[in-house]
N, C-alpha and C positions, 0 to 999 in steps of 0.2 A: 101606551094609552088604551089599546084594545083590551089588554089584560085587566086593567083597572075597571073597565066597564063590565066585563063578563065574569070576573072572578068574585066569588062570594067569600067573605071573611067571617071567621068564627069569633064571636065576642069573648074577650078575656080580661081578667084583672091581674095586675102584678103585685107581688108582695116582697118587700125587702125589710131588713132590720138594721138599725143603727147601734153599733157597739163601740167599745173602746178601740178595737182594732179596725173598725169600719166606720169612719166618721160620716156625717150627713152628706158632705160634698161627694165623697167616694160612692156612697150608696146611690145618689142621683145619677152618677156616671154609669154605674152598673145597671141601673134600671133603664137608662137610655139605650144601652146595648141590648138589654133583655127585650126591650120593645122592638128593636130592629130584628132580633132573633124571632120574636113572635110574628112579626110581619112576614119574615122570610118563610116561616112555617105555615102561613095561611091564616093568621089571626089578626084581630084588630083590638087594640087596647082601649078599654072603656074607662078604666080608672086605676090609679096606683094607691096602694096602702103601705105606709111605712110606720114602723114602731121602734121606739127607742127602748132597748132592753139590755140588761147586763149580759145574760147568756140565753141562747135559744131554749125555749121550753122543751124538755125531753119528750113530752107527750104530744104537743101540738105545735111546736116550733115557735109560734107567737102566743101572746097571752090570751086568756079566755075572753076578756072584754073585746079585744081587737078581733078575735075570731068571730064573735057574735056580730060585730059591726060588718065584717065581710059577708057573713051569712045573710044578713038582712039585705045587703046590696045585691048579692048574687040572686036571691029570690025575687027581688023587686025588678031586676033588669034582665032576667033570663040569661045569665052569663053561662057560657059553655065550658070555660076552663079557668081555673085559678092557677097561676104560675108563680112559683117561688124562685127567688134569685139564687138561693143556696140549695145544696143537695139535701133532701129529706131522708131520714132513716125510714126503713119499712114501717116501723111502729107509728112514726109521726104521720106518714102518708095515709095509713089506714084510718087513724083517728080523725084526721082532718076530713077525709073523704066521707066518713060516717056522718059528720056534722053538716058539712056543706052540701053533700049529695050531688056532686058534680065532678068532672074530671080534675084531678089534682096532679100537676106536673111540676117537677123541679127543673133547675137549669140543665142538669145532666140529661134528663129525659127529653127536654126540648131540643138540645143539640143533637142527640141521637136521632130524633125524629127528622130533623133537617137533613142529616146525613142519609137517612133512609129515602128521602125524596130525591136527593141529589145523586145517589149512587146509580150509575148507568151501566157500568161494565160488570161482568160476572165476579171479578176480583173485588171490586169495591162493595158490591152487594154482600159478598161473603164476609168481608171485614166488618161491615155494619151489622149484619145479622148476628155475628159472634158477640159484638159489643152489646147489642140489645139483649140477647139471652143472658149474658153475664150480669147485666143490670137488673133484669127481671127476676132472676133466680131467687134472691132473698125476699122478693116482693110477691111471691105467688099466693100466699095465704089470703083468701078473700078477694083476690084480684079478678079472677075469671068471671064471676057472676056480674061484676060491674062492667067488664068489657063486653059481655054478652048483651047487657042492657043498652049500652051506649057505644056503638061502633062508629068508626070513622072519625075524621077530624084530627086536630093537633094531638100528637103523642100516641095515636092509635094505629100508625102504619107498621108494617112488618109482622113479626111473629104474633103479636098480641091478638089481632083480630082473626087469625086463621088457626090458632092453636089453643082455643079456649079450654079444651079438655085436658091440656097438658099438665102433668104432675112433675114434681122435682126430678124423678128418675129419668123421665123422657127428656126433660130439658138438659140434664147433665149429659145424657147420651148425645143429644144434638150438639152441645158445646164441644164435646170430644170429637165428634165427626167433623165439625167446622174447623177445629184446630188442625186436624190431620189434613184437611183439604187445603188450608192455608200453607202448611208446611210444604206440601207438594207444589203449590203455585209459587211459593217463595224460592224454591230450588230452581224452578223454571226461570224466574225473574233474575236470580243470581247468575244463571248461565247466560241470559241475555246481556246483563251488564258486563260479564266477562268477555262476551263476543264483540263488545264495542271497541276493543283494542286499547291502546295506551293514550288516547286523546285526553287532553286536559278536561276535567269535568267541573262545570260551574252550576251551582244550584241556587235558585231563587227561594228565599225564605222570608217570612214576615207575618205580621198579624193578618187576619182575614180582611179582605176588601181594601187592600192598600194599593192594588194596581199591578200585582205581579204578572198576571196573564196578559194584561195590556202591554207591559214592558216586553214580555216574551214575544208577542206578536210583532212588535216594532223591531226587535233585534233579529228574529229568525224569519221575518217576512212570511209568517204563517198565519193561520186563523184558529188559534186556540180560543175556546169559549171563554168570554169575559163578560161579566154582568155586575151591575152595582148592587149586589146582594151578598150576604155572608155565605161563605163556603161555595162559591160558584165552581171551584175546582176541587174535585176529590181525588181523581186518578192522576198520578204523576205523568206529565208529558215531557218527552225528551226530544230535542231537535238539534241537528247539527248546524252550527253557526260558523260563518267564515268572516273574519275581519281582516281586510287586506287580503293576504293569502294564508292567514293563520287560522286553522280550523280548531274548533273545540265543541264539546257537548254542553248544551244548556237544558236544565230540567226545571219544570215548574211544579211546585209541591203544594200540598194542602195547607191552607192558612191556619195559623195558630190563633188561640183565643184565651182570654183569662178564664181560670177555673176549667180548663179543658179536661173532660172526663178521662180518668185513668184508663177506663175500658177502651177508649178510642186510641190513646197513645200506644197501648199494647197491641190492639188488633191491626193498627196501621203501621206496625213495626217495619214491614218490608218497604212500604211507601217511603218511610222516613230513612230507609237505608240509602236512598239517593242522596240524602243530606250527609249521612255518615261517610259515604265514599267520595264525596265531592272534594276537589282540591281547593276550591274557592267558593265562599258563600256571598251572594249578593243579598244583603239584608235590606229589604225594601220597607220604607216607613212612610206612612201618610202624614206628612208634616202639617196638613191642614186640620187634622183631628186634634182637639184640645187636650186629649190624653195620650199623645203620641209617645211621650217619655215612659208612661206606664206600659204602653204596648211594647216598647223596646225591652223593658225589664221582663215582661211576660215571655217574649220570644227567647231571650237569653236564658231564662229559667228552663224552658222546654229543651233548648239546645244542650243545656247542662244535663238534663234528665236522659237525653239520648246520646250522651258522651260525645258531643260535637262542639263544646264550648271553646276548644282550643284551635278551631279551624281558622284559616286565614279569611278575614271578613272585609268586605267593602260596603260601607254604609251608603245607601241610596235614598235620599229624602225626596219622595215623589209628591205629586199634586201641588207644586208650588203655584200653579195657576189658581188654585182654590184657597190659598193661604191668605187670611186677612187678620192682621193683628188687631186686638181690641184697642179702641181709642179712648183717651181721657179728655173730656171737654176742658176748655181753657178755664172755665169758672168752677171746675170741680176741685174742691180743696180737700175732699175726704178720701177719694179712691187712691189707694197706694199702688204705685207702678210695680207690676209683677212680670214674670216671663210671658204671660199671655199678651203683653203689650209690645213684645220684641218684634222688630222687623227681621227679615231673613238675614240681613247683614249682621245684625246684633246676635242672632242665634249662632252664626258661624264663629263668633268670638267667644262663645261659652265653652262648655266641655267638648264641643265638636272640634275645636282647634287642636285638641290633644290626639286627634286621629291622624296626624301627620299629613294633613292636606288630602286625605283619601276619601273624605266624605263628598258626595255629589248631590247637587240640588237640581232636580229635573221635573218636567211634566211629560210623562210617557204619552198621555192623551193628546196634548197640544204640541208635542215634539219640541219642547223648550230644553236647551242645553244638551241635546242628545249627541251632537257631534263631539263635544268635549267629553261626554260620558263614554262614547265609543272609544275615544283615544285613551282614556284612563283604563278602561276595561282591557283594551288591547295590550297595554303595558303590563297589567297584572297577569294576564294569561301568558304573555310572552315570557315573563320572568319565571313562571312555573315550568313552561315548556323547555326553555334553554337550560334550566337546571336539570331537567330530566334527560334532555338530548343535547348535550353541549357541542356535539360534533356537527350539528346542522343549524347552529344559531345564526350563521351568516345568511340564511334564507329569509330571516325576519328582521328587518331594520328596527331600531329602537322606537321609532315614531311612526304611528299609523299614517301621518301626512306624507310619508315617503311614497305611498301609493296614490295613484290618481283618484280624485274624488274623495279621498279621506275616509273611505269605508270599504 
């Protein structure tokens, strides 16, 4: 509450487009997420503009009429930033900026800005700075005079406000230096991972803000930073967890998101190595989110990109305490019943049944079904452990309940 009283928010408008590939319902979902991203970055959305268009305008992304409408609103309401849901080309960004005469930010730039806020360690700051420079390099022409005029606020953190005189050559030199620095840190982290021995490794993966850090705190009895905002966790945290007397390593990784900037996937390569080297992935899903199936697809797509799609996965549907199916009134003869009206029991009978009974439904925050979750996780880790060390499987009974207290 204190943050809300003292924090000043920058006014912003959002822009999305409806196309054949991106229907209106999907655009509204994306803009909901973009609004949450804007809030996380320190902005407050004043209005949304949506245009139905066959293909984006190569010069201004949206049509001239819609751009003029946005211009009038921006001028009349003293808007600080105009944020597009899709990545703009350097040409589009410059042309729009000339007409609207305010900060123009696309989804990629916004996500990079949030990462710049959230990066606290030297490693995370180096990763984010590299991604920012690679994003800025093709956008240098005509950019610096604008940055000099309008410093601070959303999209202005990091190299932009301190390197106004930078030219392409210096930026390329900086990118090269950062890459060398990351290679050195990556080697150090690889050594650290090697020094952890042969313990089973479990990694938490999932869309951003699904409760991974909260679940890690519950399992490891530690205090990993958790917050109801996007990208609360950037640095990978690794904790040793013991269930019964079976030890394993649990890592919490950066959350994924739709349209994740390729610059971030590349610069956070070492962070994602925790996922690549894991023996078991706990794919955490916020089942209370209306688009949770899309979130699952997005995570699976990124896992495929980092060559981890074939890992052993345990699906964990979190936030069941917040799940509320939509209801159809008795006298409503028009509304067709869809998956949004399913109860949790009905969801379990859908495609989730094909998971061989390995999907779990929990609330990490309210600690619902956590004992059953611990038992299931113990069995999964034990199976990997005894395969690796068959000579000491007698140390770990098949059921966690064999230990007093069940955990």
